[in-house]
N, CA, C and O atoms as a GROMACS GRO file, in nm:
protein
  236
    1ASP      N    1  -1.040   1.210  -0.294
    1ASP     CA    2  -1.146   1.128  -0.231
    1ASP      C    3  -1.079   1.023  -0.139
    1ASP      O    4  -1.150   0.941  -0.080
    2THR      N    5  -0.953   1.023  -0.126
    2THR     CA    6  -0.886   0.929  -0.037
    2THR      C    7  -0.793   0.997   0.057
    2THR      O    8  -0.721   1.088   0.015
    3VAL      N    9  -0.791   0.958   0.182
    3VAL     CA   10  -0.702   1.016   0.277
    3VAL      C   11  -0.600   0.911   0.320
    3VAL      O   12  -0.636   0.802   0.364
    4MET      N   13  -0.475   0.943   0.307
    4MET     CA   14  -0.366   0.848   0.341
    4MET      C   15  -0.269   0.910   0.438
    4MET      O   16  -0.209   1.015   0.412
    5LEU      N   17  -0.256   0.841   0.551
    5LEU     CA   18  -0.161   0.890   0.648
    5LEU      C   19  -0.021   0.834   0.618
    5LEU      O   20  -0.008   0.734   0.548
    6GLY      N   21   0.081   0.897   0.670
    6GLY     CA   22   0.216   0.851   0.638
    6GLY      C   23   0.262   0.736   0.722
    6GLY      O   24   0.182   0.667   0.785
    7ALA      N   25   0.393   0.716   0.724
    7ALA     CA   26   0.454   0.609   0.808
    7ALA      C   27   0.542   0.670   0.913
    7ALA      O   28   0.602   0.776   0.892
    8ASP      N   29   0.552   0.605   1.026
    8ASP     CA   30   0.636   0.650   1.135
    8ASP      C   31   0.784   0.617   1.117
    8ASP      O   32   0.868   0.660   1.196
    9PHE      N   33   0.815   0.542   1.012
    9PHE     CA   34   0.947   0.500   0.988
    9PHE      C   35   0.975   0.473   0.842
    9PHE      O   36   0.880   0.463   0.764
   10TYR      N   37   1.096   0.462   0.802
   10TYR     CA   38   1.139   0.426   0.664
   10TYR      C   39   1.203   0.292   0.659
   10TYR      O   40   1.275   0.254   0.751
   11GLU      N   41   1.177   0.220   0.552
   11GLU     CA   42   1.258   0.092   0.536
   11GLU      C   43   1.363   0.116   0.430
   11GLU      O   44   1.339   0.175   0.324
   12THR      N   45   1.482   0.066   0.465
   12THR     CA   46   1.595   0.087   0.368
   12THR      C   47   1.576  -0.005   0.253
   12THR      O   48   1.492  -0.095   0.257
   13GLU      N   49   1.654   0.017   0.146
   13GLU     CA   50   1.641  -0.067   0.027
   13GLU      C   51   1.672  -0.215   0.063
   13GLU      O   52   1.612  -0.307   0.009
   14GLU      N   53   1.764  -0.232   0.153
   14GLU     CA   54   1.795  -0.369   0.194
   14GLU      C   55   1.684  -0.433   0.269
   14GLU      O   56   1.660  -0.552   0.252
   15GLU      N   57   1.613  -0.359   0.353
   15GLU     CA   58   1.494  -0.411   0.431
   15GLU      C   59   1.383  -0.445   0.331
   15GLU      O   60   1.321  -0.550   0.341
   16VAL      N   61   1.360  -0.357   0.235
   16VAL     CA   62   1.257  -0.380   0.137
   16VAL      C   63   1.286  -0.507   0.055
   16VAL      O   64   1.197  -0.589   0.031
   17ALA      N   65   1.413  -0.521   0.011
   17ALA     CA   66   1.456  -0.638  -0.067
   17ALA      C   67   1.441  -0.762   0.014
   17ALA      O   68   1.407  -0.865  -0.043
   18ALA      N   69   1.466  -0.759   0.144
   18ALA     CA   70   1.454  -0.877   0.230
   18ALA      C   71   1.304  -0.914   0.242
   18ALA      O   72   1.268  -1.030   0.227
   19LEU      N   73   1.220  -0.817   0.267
   19LEU     CA   74   1.079  -0.840   0.275
   19LEU      C   75   1.017  -0.903   0.148
   19LEU      O   76   0.940  -0.999   0.155
   20LEU      N   77   1.056  -0.844   0.032
   20LEU     CA   78   1.011  -0.904  -0.094
   20LEU      C   79   1.057  -1.045  -0.114
   20LEU      O   80   0.982  -1.132  -0.160
   21ALA      N   81   1.183  -1.066  -0.079
   21ALA     CA   82   1.237  -1.206  -0.095
   21ALA      C   83   1.163  -1.308  -0.011
   21ALA      O   84   1.154  -1.425  -0.047
   22GLU      N   85   1.108  -1.261   0.103
   22GLU     CA   86   1.024  -1.350   0.190
   22GLU      C   87   0.880  -1.351   0.151
   22GLU      O   88   0.798  -1.416   0.216
   23GLY      N   89   0.848  -1.279   0.046
   23GLY     CA   90   0.704  -1.272  -0.002
   23GLY      C   91   0.621  -1.183   0.085
   23GLY      O   92   0.498  -1.193   0.083
   24ARG      N   93   0.682  -1.098   0.159
   24ARG     CA   94   0.607  -0.998   0.240
   24ARG      C   95   0.601  -0.865   0.166
   24ARG      O   96   0.668  -0.847   0.064
   25VAL      N   97   0.519  -0.771   0.217
   25VAL     CA   98   0.497  -0.644   0.160
   25VAL      C   99   0.561  -0.530   0.238
   25VAL      O  100   0.540  -0.517   0.359
   26PRO      N  101   0.638  -0.448   0.168
   26PRO     CA  102   0.696  -0.323   0.244
   26PRO      C  103   0.592  -0.222   0.268
   26PRO      O  104   0.482  -0.223   0.211
   27VAL      N  105   0.632  -0.131   0.359
   27VAL     CA  106   0.539  -0.018   0.393
   27VAL      C  107   0.513   0.064   0.268
   27VAL      O  108   0.608   0.094   0.195
   28GLY      N  109   0.389   0.101   0.239
   28GLY     CA  110   0.355   0.182   0.127
   28GLY      C  111   0.249   0.112   0.040
   28GLY      O  112   0.185   0.017   0.083
   29ILE      N  113   0.233   0.159  -0.079
   29ILE     CA  114   0.134   0.113  -0.175
   29ILE      C  115   0.206   0.064  -0.295
   29ILE      O  116   0.289   0.134  -0.352
   30GLY      N  117   0.174  -0.059  -0.334
   30GLY     CA  118   0.242  -0.121  -0.447
   30GLY      C  119   0.201  -0.067  -0.581
   30GLY      O  120   0.108   0.013  -0.595
   31GLU      N  121   0.276  -0.116  -0.682
   31GLU     CA  122   0.254  -0.078  -0.821
   31GLU      C  123   0.113  -0.119  -0.870
   31GLU      O  124   0.062  -0.222  -0.828
   32ASN      N  125   0.051  -0.038  -0.959
   32ASN     CA  126  -0.074  -0.067  -1.027
   32ASN      C  127  -0.195  -0.088  -0.921
   32ASN      O  128  -0.294  -0.155  -0.950
   33THR      N  129  -0.179  -0.030  -0.806
   33THR     CA  130  -0.285  -0.037  -0.709
   33THR      C  131  -0.380   0.079  -0.726
   33THR      O  132  -0.339   0.193  -0.747
   34LYS      N  133  -0.515   0.048  -0.715
   34LYS     CA  134  -0.614   0.147  -0.735
   34LYS      C  135  -0.694   0.160  -0.605
   34LYS      O  136  -0.745   0.062  -0.551
   35ILE      N  137  -0.702   0.285  -0.558
   35ILE     CA  138  -0.777   0.307  -0.429
   35ILE      C  139  -0.873   0.422  -0.455
   35ILE      O  140  -0.838   0.523  -0.516
   36LYS      N  141  -0.997   0.404  -0.406
   36LYS     CA  142  -1.096   0.504  -0.427
   36LYS      C  143  -1.181   0.512  -0.303
   36LYS      O  144  -1.224   0.408  -0.252
   37ASN      N  145  -1.208   0.633  -0.251
   37ASN     CA  146  -1.298   0.661  -0.137
   37ASN      C  147  -1.259   0.582  -0.013
   37ASN      O  148  -1.340   0.512   0.047
   38CYS      N  149  -1.131   0.597   0.026
   38CYS     CA  150  -1.080   0.521   0.143
   38CYS      C  151  -1.000   0.605   0.238
   38CYS      O  152  -0.951   0.711   0.200
   39ILE      N  153  -0.984   0.560   0.362
   39ILE     CA  154  -0.894   0.618   0.454
   39ILE      C  155  -0.788   0.512   0.484
   39ILE      O  156  -0.820   0.404   0.535
   40ILE      N  157  -0.666   0.540   0.454
   40ILE     CA  158  -0.556   0.446   0.471
   40ILE      C  159  -0.479   0.491   0.591
   40ILE      O  160  -0.429   0.604   0.597
   41ASP      N  161  -0.471   0.401   0.689
   41ASP     CA  162  -0.403   0.437   0.817
   41ASP      C  163  -0.255   0.438   0.798
   41ASP      O  164  -0.202   0.391   0.697
   42LYS      N  165  -0.187   0.492   0.899
   42LYS     CA  166  -0.042   0.503   0.890
   42LYS      C  167   0.022   0.367   0.895
   42LYS      O  168  -0.035   0.271   0.947
   43ASN      N  169   0.144   0.358   0.839
   43ASN     CA  170   0.222   0.234   0.836
   43ASN      C  171   0.155   0.118   0.756
   43ASN      O  172   0.182   0.000   0.782
   44ALA      N  173   0.072   0.154   0.663
   44ALA     CA  174  -0.007   0.055   0.590
   44ALA      C  175   0.087  -0.014   0.490
   44ALA      O  176   0.184   0.044   0.442
   45ARG      N  177   0.053  -0.141   0.462
   45ARG     CA  178   0.128  -0.222   0.363
   45ARG      C  179   0.026  -0.277   0.265
   45ARG      O  180  -0.045  -0.372   0.297
   46ILE      N  181   0.017  -0.219   0.147
   46ILE     CA  182  -0.070  -0.260   0.044
   46ILE      C  183   0.005  -0.306  -0.072
   46ILE      O  184   0.086  -0.230  -0.125
   47GLY      N  185  -0.017  -0.429  -0.117
   47GLY     CA  186   0.061  -0.492  -0.222
   47GLY      C  187   0.034  -0.439  -0.360
   47GLY      O  188  -0.039  -0.342  -0.379
   48LYS      N  189   0.098  -0.508  -0.459
   48LYS     CA  190   0.083  -0.471  -0.601
   48LYS      C  191  -0.055  -0.516  -0.652
   48LYS      O  192  -0.114  -0.613  -0.604
   49ASN      N  193  -0.102  -0.441  -0.751
   49ASN     CA  194  -0.223  -0.479  -0.826
   49ASN      C  195  -0.344  -0.499  -0.735
   49ASN      O  196  -0.426  -0.586  -0.762
   50VAL      N  197  -0.356  -0.422  -0.631
   50VAL     CA  198  -0.470  -0.430  -0.539
   50VAL      C  199  -0.577  -0.326  -0.572
   50VAL      O  200  -0.543  -0.212  -0.604
   51ILE      N  201  -0.701  -0.361  -0.565
   51ILE     CA  202  -0.808  -0.263  -0.582
   51ILE      C  203  -0.887  -0.256  -0.456
   51ILE      O  204  -0.942  -0.356  -0.409
   52ILE      N  205  -0.893  -0.133  -0.398
   52ILE     CA  206  -0.971  -0.106  -0.275
   52ILE      C  207  -1.074  -0.004  -0.308
   52ILE      O  208  -1.040   0.114  -0.322
   53ALA      N  209  -1.199  -0.043  -0.322
   53ALA     CA  210  -1.307   0.048  -0.362
   53ALA      C  211  -1.440  -0.006  -0.328
   53ALA      O  212  -1.456  -0.126  -0.307
   54ASN      N  213  -1.537   0.080  -0.323
   54ASN     CA  214  -1.676   0.040  -0.308
   54ASN      C  215  -1.713  -0.042  -0.432
   54ASN      O  216  -1.656  -0.021  -0.538
   55SER      N  217  -1.806  -0.135  -0.419
   55SER     CA  218  -1.842  -0.218  -0.533
   55SER      C  219  -1.906  -0.132  -0.645
   55SER      O  220  -1.912  -0.176  -0.760
   56GLU      N  221  -1.952  -0.014  -0.613
   56GLU     CA  222  -2.016   0.070  -0.717
   56GLU      C  223  -1.913   0.152  -0.796
   56GLU      O  224  -1.948   0.215  -0.896
   57VAL      N  225  -1.791   0.152  -0.753
   57VAL     CA  226  -1.686   0.233  -0.822
   57VAL      C  227  -1.633   0.155  -0.942
   57VAL      O  228  -1.612   0.034  -0.936
   58ARG      N  229  -1.614   0.227  -1.047
   58ARG     CA  230  -1.558   0.168  -1.165
   58ARG      C  231  -1.427   0.237  -1.208
   58ARG      O  232  -1.422   0.359  -1.216
   59PHE      N  233  -1.325   0.162  -1.235
   59PHE     CA  234  -1.198   0.226  -1.277
   59PHE      C  235  -1.184   0.214  -1.426
   59PHE      O  236  -1.086   0.261  -1.483
   0.00000   0.00000   0.00000
């Protein structure tokens, strides 16, 4: 029920660590994130513990 496009590039472990140290979000979807009935565009950055869903959806 969700369509997710990929990324045009990869971030190295060092780049990811630097982003996290700055409080920024790396490319991808964070831990414990719940997504329902969505289209996620390419190169998306979605943090940890995020819920993206219609208000009628229950997890």
